C-alpha positions as CSV (number, residue, x, y, z in Angstrom):
1,X,-6.8,25.3,4.9
2,X,-10.2,24.0,5.9
3,X,-10.9,21.9,8.9
4,X,-11.6,19.0,6.6
5,X,-8.1,18.9,5.4
6,X,-6.0,16.1,6.7
7,X,-2.2,16.6,7.3
8,X,0.2,13.8,7.7
9,X,3.8,15.1,8.2
10,X,6.7,13.9,10.2
11,X,6.7,15.0,13.9
12,X,8.9,18.1,14.4
13,X,10.5,19.1,17.7
14,X,8.2,22.2,18.1
15,X,5.7,20.2,20.1
16,X,8.2,18.4,22.2
17,X,8.3,20.9,25.1
18,X,4.5,21.1,25.4
19,X,4.2,17.3,25.1
20,X,6.7,16.6,27.9
21,X,5.0,19.2,30.1
22,X,1.6,17.5,29.6
23,X,2.9,14.0,30.1
24,X,5.4,14.6,32.9
25,X,2.9,16.1,35.4
26,X,0.6,14.0,37.5
27,X,-3.0,15.1,37.6
28,X,-3.6,17.1,40.8
29,X,-6.6,16.3,43.0
30,X,-9.6,18.5,42.5
31,X,-10.3,20.8,45.4
32,X,-13.7,22.0,46.6
33,X,-15.7,23.7,43.9
34,X,-17.4,26.2,46.1
35,X,-20.7,24.3,46.1
36,X,-20.1,23.4,49.8
37,X,-18.6,25.4,52.6
38,X,-18.0,29.1,53.0
39,X,-17.3,31.3,50.1
40,X,-14.2,33.5,49.9
41,X,-14.4,37.3,49.8
42,X,-16.2,38.6,46.7
43,X,-17.2,35.1,45.6
44,X,-20.7,34.1,44.6
45,X,-22.6,30.8,44.3
46,X,-25.4,30.1,41.8
47,X,-27.5,27.0,42.8
48,X,-30.2,25.5,40.6
49,X,-33.5,25.1,42.2
50,X,-36.8,23.7,41.0
51,X,-37.3,21.3,38.1
52,X,-36.7,21.5,34.3
53,X,-36.2,25.0,32.9
54,X,-34.1,27.5,30.9
55,X,-30.7,28.5,32.1
56,X,-31.5,32.1,31.8
57,X,-34.7,31.9,33.9
58,X,-34.0,33.7,37.2
59,X,-36.7,31.6,39.0
60,X,-34.4,28.6,38.9
61,X,-31.4,30.2,40.5
62,X,-30.6,30.8,44.2
63,X,-27.7,33.2,44.6
64,X,-25.5,33.3,47.7
65,X,-22.3,35.1,48.7
66,X,-21.2,38.6,47.6
67,X,-23.8,41.1,46.7
68,X,-24.2,41.3,42.9
69,X,-26.8,43.0,40.7
70,X,-27.7,40.0,38.5
71,X,-29.3,36.6,39.4
72,X,-28.4,34.4,36.5
73,X,-24.8,33.0,35.8
74,X,-24.6,34.6,32.3
75,X,-22.3,37.3,31.0
76,X,-23.5,40.2,28.9
77,X,-20.6,41.9,27.4
78,X,-22.1,45.4,27.6
79,X,-22.6,44.8,31.3
80,X,-19.3,44.3,33.0
81,X,-20.9,43.6,36.4
82,X,-22.2,40.3,35.0
83,X,-18.6,38.9,34.6
84,X,-18.3,36.0,37.0
85,X,-15.1,34.6,35.6
86,X,-13.0,35.4,38.7
87,X,-15.7,34.8,41.4
88,X,-18.7,32.7,40.3
89,X,-19.5,29.0,41.1
90,X,-22.4,27.1,39.5
91,X,-23.9,24.3,41.5
92,X,-26.5,22.0,39.8
93,X,-27.3,19.2,42.3
94,X,-31.1,18.8,42.3
95,X,-32.7,15.9,44.3
96,X,-34.5,14.7,41.2
97,X,-33.2,14.5,37.6
98,X,-33.8,17.7,35.6
99,X,-33.2,19.0,32.1
100,X,-31.8,22.5,31.6
101,X,-31.6,24.2,28.3
102,X,-29.0,26.8,27.3
103,X,-29.6,29.0,24.2
104,X,-27.6,31.6,22.5
105,X,-28.1,34.0,25.4
106,X,-26.3,31.7,27.8
107,X,-22.7,32.9,28.0
108,X,-21.4,31.2,31.1
109,X,-18.0,32.5,32.3
110,X,-17.4,31.2,35.9
111,X,-14.6,29.9,38.2
112,X,-16.1,26.4,38.4
113,X,-19.0,24.3,37.4
114,X,-20.4,21.3,39.3
115,X,-23.2,19.3,37.6
116,X,-25.0,16.2,39.0
117,X,-28.4,14.6,38.4
118,X,-29.1,16.8,35.4
119,X,-29.0,17.0,31.6
120,X,-27.7,20.2,30.1
121,X,-28.7,20.8,26.5
122,X,-26.7,23.7,25.1
123,X,-27.7,25.1,21.7
124,X,-25.6,28.0,20.5
125,X,-24.4,28.6,24.1
126,X,-20.9,29.0,25.7
127,X,-19.7,27.4,29.0
128,X,-16.2,28.5,30.1
129,X,-14.5,27.8,33.4
130,X,-11.4,29.7,34.6
131,X,-10.6,28.2,38.1
132,X,-7.2,26.5,38.6
133,X,-7.5,22.7,38.9
134,X,-5.8,22.7,42.3
135,X,-8.3,25.1,43.9
136,X,-11.4,25.4,41.8
137,X,-12.0,22.3,39.6
138,X,-15.2,21.6,37.6
139,X,-17.0,18.2,37.5
140,X,-19.6,16.5,35.3
141,X,-20.7,13.8,37.7
142,X,-21.8,10.2,36.7
143,X,-25.4,11.2,36.9
144,X,-25.0,14.2,34.6
145,X,-25.0,14.7,30.8
146,X,-23.9,17.8,28.8
147,X,-25.0,18.0,25.1
148,X,-23.2,20.6,23.0
149,X,-25.2,21.6,19.9
150,X,-23.4,24.4,18.1
151,X,-22.0,25.3,21.5
152,X,-18.6,25.8,23.1
153,X,-17.2,24.2,26.3
154,X,-13.8,24.8,27.9
155,X,-11.8,27.7,29.3
156,X,-8.4,27.7,31.0
157,X,-9.7,25.7,33.9
158,X,-10.1,21.9,34.2
159,X,-13.3,19.9,33.8
160,X,-13.5,16.4,35.0
161,X,-16.0,14.3,33.1
162,X,-17.3,11.3,35.2
163,X,-20.6,11.3,33.4
164,X,-21.3,12.0,29.7
165,X,-20.5,14.9,27.4
166,X,-21.9,14.8,23.8
167,X,-19.3,16.9,22.0
168,X,-21.2,16.9,18.7
169,X,-24.1,15.1,17.1
170,X,-25.6,14.9,13.6
171,X,-28.3,17.4,12.8
172,X,-26.9,20.2,15.0
173,X,-24.2,22.8,14.8
174,X,-20.5,22.1,15.4
175,X,-19.5,21.5,19.0
176,X,-16.2,23.1,20.2
177,X,-13.8,22.5,23.0
178,X,-11.9,25.8,23.4
179,X,-9.2,27.2,25.7
180,X,-10.6,30.8,25.7
181,X,-12.7,33.3,23.8
182,X,-10.5,36.3,24.6
183,X,-9.7,37.1,21.0
184,X,-13.4,36.9,20.1
185,X,-14.7,39.5,22.5
186,X,-15.4,42.9,21.2
187,X,-13.1,45.7,22.4
188,X,-13.8,46.4,26.1
189,X,-15.9,43.3,26.7
190,X,-13.4,40.7,27.6
191,X,-13.9,38.9,30.9
192,X,-11.6,39.7,33.8
193,X,-10.0,36.2,33.7
194,X,-8.8,36.5,30.1
195,X,-5.1,37.2,30.8
196,X,-4.8,33.7,32.3
197,X,-1.7,32.0,30.8
198,X,-2.8,28.4,31.6
199,X,-4.4,26.1,29.1
200,X,-7.7,24.3,29.7
201,X,-8.2,20.5,30.0
202,X,-11.2,18.3,29.7
203,X,-10.3,15.2,31.7
204,X,-12.4,12.0,31.0
205,X,-12.2,10.1,34.3
206,X,-13.0,6.5,35.0
207,X,-16.6,5.8,33.9
208,X,-16.7,9.1,31.9
209,X,-17.6,9.2,28.3
210,X,-17.1,12.0,25.7
211,X,-18.9,11.3,22.4
212,X,-18.9,12.7,18.9
213,X,-22.0,11.3,17.3
214,X,-21.6,11.4,13.5
215,X,-20.5,14.9,12.8
216,X,-17.3,17.0,12.8
217,X,-16.2,19.0,15.9
218,X,-13.4,21.4,16.8
219,X,-10.6,21.1,19.3
220,X,-9.3,24.7,19.4
221,X,-6.7,27.1,20.7
222,X,-4.3,24.9,22.7
223,X,-7.0,23.0,24.5
224,X,-6.3,19.5,25.9
225,X,-8.5,16.4,26.1
226,X,-7.0,13.9,28.5
227,X,-8.5,10.4,28.7
228,X,-7.7,8.8,32.0
229,X,-7.8,5.2,33.0
230,X,-11.3,3.9,32.6
231,X,-12.4,6.9,30.5
232,X,-13.4,6.8,26.9
233,X,-13.4,9.3,24.0
234,X,-15.8,7.9,21.3
235,X,-16.0,9.3,17.8
236,X,-18.9,7.5,15.9
237,X,-19.9,7.1,12.3
238,X,-18.3,9.6,9.9
239,X,-17.6,12.1,12.7
240,X,-14.2,13.7,13.1
241,X,-12.2,16.0,15.3
242,X,-10.5,19.0,13.6
243,X,-7.6,19.4,16.0
244,X,-5.7,22.7,15.8
245,X,-1.9,22.3,15.6
246,X,-1.4,23.6,19.2
247,X,-3.9,21.2,20.8
248,X,-3.4,17.8,22.5
249,X,-5.2,14.5,22.9
250,X,-3.6,12.5,25.6
251,X,-4.6,8.9,26.4
252,X,-3.4,7.6,29.7
253,X,-2.8,4.0,30.6
254,X,-6.2,2.3,30.7
255,X,-7.9,5.1,28.7
256,X,-9.5,4.4,25.3
257,X,-10.0,6.5,22.2
258,X,-12.6,4.6,20.1
259,X,-13.3,5.2,16.4
260,X,-16.8,3.6,16.2
261,X,-17.1,3.9,12.4
262,X,-15.0,5.7,9.8
263,X,-14.1,8.5,12.2
264,X,-10.9,10.5,12.1
265,X,-8.8,13.2,13.7
266,X,-7.9,15.8,11.1
267,X,-5.8,19.0,11.0
268,X,-7.5,22.1,12.3
269,X,-6.2,25.7,12.3
270,X,-2.4,26.4,12.3
271,X,-2.6,28.9,15.2
272,X,0.9,30.2,14.3
273,X,2.5,26.8,14.3
274,X,4.8,25.6,11.4
275,X,3.3,23.6,8.6
276,X,5.3,20.6,9.8
277,X,3.5,20.6,13.1
278,X,0.3,18.7,13.9
279,X,-1.8,18.3,17.1
280,X,-0.1,16.1,19.6
281,X,-1.6,12.7,20.2
282,X,0.0,11.0,23.2
283,X,-1.1,7.4,23.4
284,X,-0.1,5.4,26.5
285,X,-3.5,3.6,26.4
286,X,-5.5,2.2,23.5
287,X,-6.8,3.5,20.2
288,X,-9.6,1.2,19.0
289,X,-11.3,1.2,15.6
290,X,-14.3,-0.9,16.5
291,X,-16.5,-0.5,13.4
292,X,-16.8,0.8,9.9
293,X,-15.8,-0.8,6.6
294,X,-14.1,2.3,5.3
295,X,-11.0,4.2,6.4
296,X,-10.2,6.3,9.5
297,X,-7.2,8.6,10.0
298,X,-5.2,10.1,12.8
299,X,-3.5,13.0,11.1
300,X,-1.6,13.9,14.3
301,X,1.9,13.9,15.8
302,X,1.4,10.4,17.1
303,X,3.5,9.2,20.0
304,X,3.1,5.7,21.3
305,X,5.9,6.0,23.9
306,X,8.0,3.1,22.9
307,X,5.1,0.7,22.5
308,X,3.2,1.7,25.6
309,X,0.3,2.9,23.5
310,X,-1.6,0.2,21.6
311,X,-3.8,0.3,18.5
312,X,-6.5,-2.3,17.8
313,X,-8.3,-2.4,14.4
314,X,-11.3,-4.7,14.4
315,X,-12.9,-3.5,11.2
316,X,-12.1,-1.3,8.2
317,X,-8.8,0.7,7.9
318,X,-6.9,3.1,10.1
319,X,-4.0,5.3,9.0
320,X,-1.7,7.1,11.5
321,X,0.7,9.8,10.3
322,X,4.2,10.4,11.5
323,X,7.5,8.6,12.0
324,X,6.7,7.0,15.4
325,X,6.1,3.2,15.3
326,X,2.5,2.2,15.3
327,X,1.9,-1.0,17.2
328,X,-1.4,-2.7,16.5
329,X,-3.5,-5.8,16.8
330,X,-5.4,-6.4,13.5
331,X,-8.5,-8.5,13.0
332,X,-8.8,-10.5,9.8
333,X,-9.3,-8.1,6.9
334,X,-8.7,-5.0,8.9
335,X,-6.2,-2.5,7.6
336,X,-3.5,-0.5,9.3
337,X,-1.7,2.3,7.4
338,X,1.0,4.8,7.9
339,X,2.6,7.7,6.0
340,X,0.7,10.5,4.3
341,X,-2.8,10.1,3.1
342,X,-4.1,9.8,-0.5
343,X,-6.5,12.2,-2.0
344,X,-10.2,11.7,-1.8
345,X,-11.2,8.6,-3.7
346,X,-14.3,6.6,-4.2
347,X,-15.9,5.1,-1.1
348,X,-15.3,1.6,-2.5
349,X,-11.5,2.2,-2.7
350,X,-10.5,0.2,0.4
351,X,-6.8,0.8,-0.3
352,X,-7.1,4.5,0.7
353,X,-6.5,4.9,4.5
354,X,-7.2,8.6,4.7
355,X,-10.0,10.9,3.6
356,X,-10.3,13.7,2.7
357,X,-7.2,15.0,0.8
358,X,-4.1,16.0,2.6
359,X,-1.6,18.8,2.1
360,X,1.3,16.7,3.4
361,X,4.6,16.6,1.5
362,X,5.3,13.0,2.2
363,X,4.1,11.3,-1.0
364,X,3.8,7.6,0.0
365,X,1.2,5.6,1.9
366,X,1.3,2.0,3.0
367,X,-1.7,-0.1,4.2
368,X,-1.4,-3.6,5.6
369,X,-4.5,-5.9,5.6
370,X,-3.9,-9.4,7.1
371,X,-6.2,-12.3,6.1
372,X,-6.2,-13.6,9.6
373,X,-5.9,-11.9,13.0
374,X,-2.3,-10.7,13.7
375,X,-1.1,-9.3,17.0
376,X,1.9,-7.0,17.6
377,X,2.0,-5.6,14.0
378,X,4.3,-2.5,13.9
379,X,4.3,0.0,11.1
380,X,6.7,2.9,10.9
381,X,7.8,5.4,8.3
382,X,11.5,5.3,7.4
383,X,13.7,8.1,6.2
384,X,14.3,9.4,2.7
385,X,17.5,7.8,1.3
386,X,18.5,10.5,-1.2
387,X,16.6,13.3,-2.9
388,X,17.1,11.6,-6.3
389,X,16.6,8.0,-5.0
390,X,13.6,6.9,-3.1
391,X,10.3,8.8,-3.7
392,X,9.2,8.2,-0.1
393,X,10.2,7.6,3.3
394,X,10.0,3.9,3.2
395,X,7.6,2.0,5.5
396,X,9.0,-0.4,8.0
397,X,6.7,-3.3,9.0
398,X,7.3,-5.7,11.9
399,X,4.8,-8.5,11.7
400,X,4.6,-12.3,12.3
401,X,4.5,-14.4,9.1
402,X,0.9,-14.0,8.1
403,X,-0.9,-13.9,4.7
404,X,-1.7,-10.3,4.0
405,X,-2.2,-7.7,1.3
406,X,0.0,-4.6,1.3
407,X,-1.3,-1.5,-0.6
408,X,1.3,1.1,-1.6
409,X,0.7,4.5,-3.1
410,X,3.0,7.2,-4.3
411,X,2.5,10.6,-5.9
412,X,4.9,10.9,-8.8
413,X,4.7,11.9,-12.5
414,X,6.2,8.7,-13.7
415,X,3.8,5.9,-14.8
416,X,3.1,3.1,-12.4
417,X,4.8,0.6,-14.8
418,X,8.2,2.3,-14.1
419,X,7.9,2.0,-10.3
420,X,9.2,-1.1,-8.4
421,X,8.6,-2.4,-4.9
422,X,11.6,-3.2,-2.9
423,X,11.8,-4.9,0.5
424,X,15.0,-4.5,2.5
425,X,16.1,-6.9,5.3
426,X,19.4,-7.2,7.1
427,X,22.0,-8.0,4.3
428,X,19.4,-8.3,1.6
429,X,17.5,-5.9,-0.7
430,X,14.8,-7.8,-2.5
431,X,12.9,-6.7,-5.6
432,X,9.3,-7.9,-5.4
433,X,8.4,-9.8,-8.6
434,X,5.0,-10.0,-10.4
435,X,2.6,-12.6,-9.2
436,X,1.6,-15.6,-11.3
437,X,-1.9,-16.4,-12.5
438,X,-4.5,-15.8,-9.9
439,X,-2.1,-14.0,-7.6
440,X,0.1,-17.1,-7.1
441,X,3.4,-16.5,-5.4
442,X,6.4,-17.4,-7.6
443,X,8.7,-20.0,-6.1
444,X,11.3,-18.8,-3.6
445,X,9.6,-15.5,-2.6
446,X,7.2,-14.4,0.1
447,X,5.7,-11.5,-1.7
448,X,4.6,-10.6,-5.2
449,X,2.9,-7.7,-7.0
450,X,-0.7,-8.6,-7.9
451,X,-1.7,-5.4,-9.5
452,X,-0.8,-1.8,-10.3
453,X,-2.6,1.2,-11.6
454,X,-1.8,4.9,-12.1
455,X,-3.2,8.2,-13.3
456,X,-3.1,11.9,-12.5
457,X,0.4,11.6,-10.9
458,X,-0.7,8.9,-8.5
459,X,0.5,5.3,-8.7
460,X,-0.9,2.4,-6.6
461,X,0.5,-1.1,-6.3
462,X,-0.9,-4.0,-4.4
463,X,1.4,-6.7,-3.0
464,X,0.4,-10.2,-1.7
465,X,2.7,-11.5,0.9
466,X,3.0,-14.4,3.4
467,X,5.6,-12.5,5.5
468,X,5.0,-8.7,5.6
469,X,8.1,-7.9,7.7
470,X,10.8,-5.6,6.2
471,X,11.4,-2.1,5.0
472,X,9.2,-1.5,2.0
473,X,9.8,1.2,-0.6
474,X,8.1,2.1,-3.9
475,X,10.4,3.8,-6.4
476,X,12.1,3.4,-9.8
477,X,14.7,0.7,-10.0
478,X,18.4,1.4,-10.5
479,X,18.4,-1.1,-13.4
480,X,15.7,-2.7,-15.5
481,X,15.2,-4.5,-18.8
482,X,13.8,-2.2,-21.5
483,X,11.4,-4.9,-22.6
484,X,10.1,-7.1,-19.8
485,X,9.8,-10.4,-21.7
486,X,9.4,-13.7,-19.9
487,X,11.0,-15.8,-21.0
488,X,13.8,-13.5,-22.1
489,X,15.2,-16.0,-24.6
490,X,13.3,-18.8,-26.4
491,X,9.7,-19.6,-25.7
492,X,7.5,-21.7,-23.4
493,X,9.3,-24.8,-22.5
494,X,8.0,-27.8,-24.5
495,X,7.0,-25.4,-27.3
496,X,10.4,-23.8,-28.0
497,X,12.1,-23.3,-31.4
498,X,15.9,-23.8,-31.3
499,X,18.3,-21.0,-31.3
500,X,20.4,-20.6,-34.5
501,X,23.7,-21.5,-32.8
502,X,25.0,-23.0,-29.6
503,X,26.2,-21.5,-27.3
504,X,23.8,-18.6,-28.1
505,X,24.5,-15.0,-27.1
506,X,21.3,-12.9,-26.6
507,X,21.8,-9.1,-26.9
508,X,19.2,-7.4,-24.6
509,X,18.8,-3.8,-23.6
510,X,18.8,-2.6,-20.0
511,X,18.1,0.9,-18.6
512,X,20.4,2.2,-15.9
513,X,19.3,5.1,-13.6
514,X,22.9,6.2,-13.1
515,X,26.5,5.5,-14.3
516,X,28.1,2.4,-12.8
517,X,29.1,-1.2,-12.9
518,X,26.4,-3.8,-13.6
519,X,26.6,-7.6,-13.7
520,X,24.6,-10.3,-15.5
521,X,23.7,-13.4,-13.5
522,X,22.4,-16.8,-14.5
523,X,20.9,-19.2,-12.0
524,X,19.1,-22.5,-12.2
525,X,16.9,-21.2,-9.3
526,X,14.2,-18.5,-9.7
527,X,14.4,-15.5,-7.4
528,X,17.8,-16.4,-6.0
529,X,19.2,-13.3,-4.1
530,X,21.9,-12.7,-6.6
531,X,20.7,-15.0,-9.4
532,X,23.9,-17.1,-9.4
533,X,27.5,-16.1,-10.3
534,X,28.0,-13.4,-12.8
535,X,28.4,-14.4,-16.4
536,X,29.2,-10.9,-17.6
537,X,30.2,-7.6,-16.0
538,X,30.1,-4.2,-17.7
539,X,30.2,-0.5,-17.1
540,X,27.3,1.6,-18.4
541,X,26.1,5.2,-18.3
542,X,22.6,6.5,-17.5
543,X,20.1,5.4,-20.0
544,X,19.8,2.4,-22.3
545,X,22.8,-0.1,-22.6
546,X,22.9,-3.2,-24.7
547,X,24.1,-6.3,-22.7
548,X,25.3,-9.6,-24.1
549,X,23.9,-12.6,-22.3
550,X,25.6,-15.9,-23.1
551,X,23.0,-18.6,-22.9
552,X,24.3,-22.2,-22.3
553,X,21.4,-23.7,-20.2
554,X,17.9,-23.0,-19.2
555,X,17.5,-21.1,-16.0
556,X,16.9,-17.5,-14.7
557,X,18.7,-14.3,-15.7
558,X,19.0,-11.0,-13.8
559,X,21.0,-7.9,-14.0
560,X,22.3,-6.3,-10.8
561,X,23.4,-2.7,-10.3
562,X,24.0,-0.4,-7.4
563,X,20.9,1.5,-6.1
564,X,20.5,5.0,-4.7
565,X,21.2,3.7,-1.2
566,X,24.4,1.9,-2.1
567,X,22.9,-1.5,-1.9
568,X,22.7,-3.9,-4.9
569,X,19.4,-3.8,-6.9
570,X,18.2,-6.5,-9.3
571,X,16.0,-6.5,-12.3
572,X,14.4,-9.6,-10.9
573,X,14.5,-13.0,-12.4
574,X,13.4,-13.7,-16.0
575,X,13.2,-17.1,-17.5
576,X,15.8,-18.2,-20.0
577,X,14.9,-21.2,-22.3
578,X,18.1,-22.5,-23.8
579,X,17.9,-25.1,-26.6
580,X,20.3,-27.2,-28.8
581,X,21.1,-25.9,-32.3
582,X,20.3,-28.1,-35.3
583,X,22.1,-27.9,-38.7
584,X,21.1,-30.1,-41.7
585,X,23.7,-31.4,-44.0
586,X,21.6,-30.9,-47.1
587,X,18.6,-28.4,-47.1
588,X,17.0,-29.3,-50.4
589,X,16.2,-32.8,-51.7
590,X,14.3,-34.7,-54.3
591,X,12.5,-37.9,-53.7
592,X,10.0,-40.3,-55.2
593,X,6.7,-41.0,-53.5
594,X,6.6,-44.4,-51.8
595,X,10.4,-44.7,-51.8
596,X,12.6,-44.0,-48.8
597,X,15.0,-41.1,-48.6
598,X,17.5,-39.9,-46.0
599,X,17.8,-36.6,-44.0
600,X,21.1,-36.1,-42.1
601,X,22.2,-33.4,-39.7
602,X,24.0,-32.5,-36.5
603,X,23.0,-31.3,-33.1
604,X,25.2,-29.0,-30.9
605,X,26.3,-29.4,-28.2
606,X,27.3,-32.9,-29.0
607,X,26.0,-35.9,-27.1
608,X,23.4,-38.5,-27.4
609,X,19.9,-37.3,-27.9
610,X,16.6,-38.3,-29.4
611,X,15.5,-36.8,-32.7
612,X,11.9,-36.9,-33.8
613,X,10.9,-36.2,-37.4
614,X,8.1,-33.7,-38.2
615,X,6.6,-33.3,-41.8
616,X,4.0,-31.3,-43.7
617,X,2.9,-31.5,-47.3
618,X,2.4,-27.9,-48.4
619,X,-0.5,-26.9,-50.6
620,X,0.1,-23.2,-50.2
621,X,2.7,-20.9,-48.7
622,X,2.5,-22.3,-45.1
623,X,1.4,-25.3,-43.2
624,X,1.5,-27.0,-39.8
625,X,4.1,-29.6,-39.1
626,X,2.8,-33.0,-37.9
627,X,4.7,-35.5,-35.9
628,X,5.7,-38.7,-37.7
629,X,6.5,-42.1,-36.3
630,X,10.2,-41.8,-37.2
631,X,12.7,-41.4,-34.4
632,X,16.5,-41.6,-34.4
633,X,19.4,-41.3,-31.9
634,X,22.4,-39.0,-32.3
635,X,25.9,-40.4,-31.9
636,X,28.4,-39.0,-29.5
637,X,29.3,-36.2,-31.9
638,X,25.7,-35.2,-32.2
639,X,25.2,-36.6,-35.7
640,X,21.8,-38.1,-36.7
641,X,20.3,-39.8,-39.7
642,X,16.5,-40.3,-40.3
643,X,14.7,-42.1,-43.1
644,X,11.3,-41.3,-44.3
645,X,9.0,-42.6,-47.1
646,X,6.6,-39.9,-48.4
647,X,3.3,-41.3,-49.6
648,X,2.2,-38.5,-51.9
649,X,3.9,-36.4,-54.5
650,X,4.2,-32.6,-53.9
651,X,6.2,-30.1,-51.9
652,X,7.2,-31.4,-48.5
653,X,8.9,-29.7,-45.5
654,X,10.7,-31.6,-42.8
655,X,12.0,-30.5,-39.4
656,X,13.3,-32.4,-36.4
657,X,12.5,-31.9,-32.7
658,X,15.4,-32.6,-30.4
659,X,15.0,-33.8,-26.8
660,X,17.1,-31.6,-24.6
661,X,19.3,-32.6,-21.6
662,X,22.0,-31.1,-19.5
663,X,20.0,-28.0,-18.7
664,X,18.7,-27.6,-22.3
665,X,15.0,-27.6,-23.3
666,X,13.5,-29.7,-26.1
667,X,13.0,-27.6,-29.2
668,X,12.0,-27.7,-32.8
669,X,14.8,-27.1,-35.3
670,X,14.8,-23.5,-36.6
671,X,15.9,-24.8,-40.0
672,X,13.9,-27.1,-42.2
673,X,14.5,-29.4,-45.2
674,X,12.5,-28.9,-48.4
675,X,11.9,-32.1,-50.4
676,X,10.3,-32.2,-53.9
677,X,8.5,-35.5,-54.1
678,X,7.5,-36.7,-57.6
679,X,5.3,-39.5,-58.7
680,X,7.0,-42.7,-59.8
681,X,7.7,-43.0,-63.5
682,X,5.1,-45.2,-65.3
683,X,6.2,-48.6,-66.5
684,X,6.5,-48.9,-70.3
685,X,4.4,-51.4,-72.2
686,X,6.2,-54.7,-72.9
687,X,7.7,-54.8,-76.4
688,X,6.1,-57.0,-79.0
689,X,9.4,-57.8,-80.6
690,X,12.5,-58.3,-78.4
691,X,15.7,-57.2,-80.0
692,X,19.2,-57.2,-78.5
693,X,20.3,-53.5,-78.8
694,X,23.3,-52.0,-77.2
695,X,23.1,-48.2,-76.8
696,X,26.1,-46.0,-77.5
697,X,28.0,-44.8,-74.4
698,X,27.8,-41.0,-73.5
699,X,29.6,-38.8,-71.0
700,X,28.5,-35.5,-69.5
701,X,30.4,-33.0,-67.4
702,X,27.5,-30.5,-66.9
703,X,25.7,-29.9,-63.6
704,X,22.7,-32.1,-63.2
705,X,21.7,-31.4,-59.6
706,X,19.1,-28.8,-58.8
707,X,20.4,-25.5,-57.2
708,X,20.2,-25.3,-53.3
709,X,16.9,-23.7,-52.2
710,X,17.1,-20.7,-49.7
711,X,16.6,-21.4,-46.0
712,X,13.2,-22.5,-44.9
713,X,12.5,-21.2,-41.4
714,X,10.2,-22.5,-38.7
715,X,8.3,-19.3,-37.9
716,X,5.6,-18.4,-35.4
717,X,4.2,-21.1,-33.2
718,X,1.1,-21.2,-30.9
719,X,-0.2,-23.8,-28.4
720,X,-2.9,-26.1,-29.7
721,X,-5.9,-27.2,-27.6
722,X,-5.1,-28.8,-24.4
723,X,-5.7,-32.5,-24.3
724,X,-6.7,-34.5,-21.2
725,X,-3.0,-35.2,-20.5
726,X,-0.9,-32.3,-21.7
727,X,-1.0,-29.2,-23.9
728,X,-0.2,-29.5,-27.6
729,X,2.2,-27.3,-29.6
730,X,1.7,-26.6,-33.3
731,X,4.7,-25.4,-35.3
732,X,3.9,-23.6,-38.5
733,X,6.2,-23.5,-41.5
734,X,6.6,-20.0,-43.0
735,X,8.4,-19.3,-46.3
């Protein structure tokens, strides 16, 4: 695994002992470094003299104390006598500021280091301290700067930074903070202090600054960076810290870790730790993302100590791995994410909180972006419900009601269209519906899905919400309609065609994830928690089941079944358009142009309604019905009678549109009446001679009426152009 890989796993107990040991011990006061006062037996002091110069130049060092055979504080492995790890003190305290350069020949292994009024520029060098903090601490004073360029700083001792340490900067080699180099020494060349069992610490004191300027650096071999009150660790630009699994970053109360750009803390070397372990990040202070439009990640075992540690995201996005709650203040448009990280995506994909790719096993991420500043937002990973249920741990969000966008991503082979977003609150598990046009929230809900996409085993969904609080999960539903049609029955209200009978029973297919009882609910209110009382209850097995849905009024229908967590899940609400049913007494008629004729029929359910007559004179196989001026009222039994006078001969088709009431929608009749209209017979010429003739009487018993034509159906319809007042509907006759 490379240092660029980002791991986001749940915190395991392996780190607990080390973590408590780090946090439970107060920082001891730093004793004398050996730069003042008498030296102990066998100890030696190296003091910088003169102006600017090279570390390895003997002319700049004054040596005091025990007699040694070298005059520069540098260890040469083939010369054991140059090992100062158990005896040497380095004192750089010139009267005027100086610049000291350390190259690849500068291997500093000493008890303690004390630097003031100087800038140390280390390129390919090594600076390690071994003195115990209680007796031989090291200090970078406020007037001092240490720049690490492809160099290593650390050792088992403690270094207090009150000035500035540049850990890494763009254009130079990787800077490293390391506990020891014992394993790297050739056989026989290890320094005498190597057996030390303690771990080293770089402590950033008040006024101190440790910077990573735009490049990656290493935190290695159990080393600890501790940011004390008033201190700051600043990672700028695209820089990052690759933290080995046995290392620690501890932020004390008043300390700040600043991500000044799209900076991150990623996984480093395992160092024998389990794959479920990450570097410890103990935050009792503040994590601040101050800049950068992209995403930053803390792929660490994050511990905020019951909310003592704060997170502030002023720009871009920040994702923090682990199950510990992340409490944050978010600026408008900033993004806070938890759970595992997505794979490397395009820089413009703002939904991704973590780059580069991760080897984590947790497959879901969640990123919250409020549209206005929100304080006290808390994100926390939940727990997996069952192995065959949720595909995640869910993500718990505590937030004030604020308009926000929630990005969810899960790695799963199923297509995004089969995944559903659920939000659980006390006593309620809510399925998130699709948004309306333009991302509008449907009535009665505080969240909706505005978009989803998937490919390559990764599905992403975006949710708009006015209240982000709740436990969010992204997974297949326990129950769903096979065909998501809205409305489920009928058509757009105002342009509906009546059902063939009333009451009407729609037979729809649902897909159940597992065997169990399901119930069908109708409600006059969209997105009601249970969609009204059940109108049908059945038992189905896994797979597709046909469900009868009795439709007696317009409203909303949903099917509810038991989910993987034992709570009820719903398909969500789908619109039902219920209509009256129209039956004509006689479906085929003959008439004479210019003369009135009668159409009779009946509407169910019975009751008084308005009936409007529509007509079309067909010149081919189809035509569009046009509204006439003829209206009628049904009686109490639903019977109606309309009279029309066709103006032209030809083939005419008539239908009626019935105004609904009592929960029913207005609709065009599904049946139609065909009328053959003939021209009036011509009048005969008047006779020239009038005779009184009486014709003989005749009687016939044969059938004289025309046979009944087959049903004429009102087929497809489509909205016409919108007028200034309302949309128009055009109903087309189809033979």
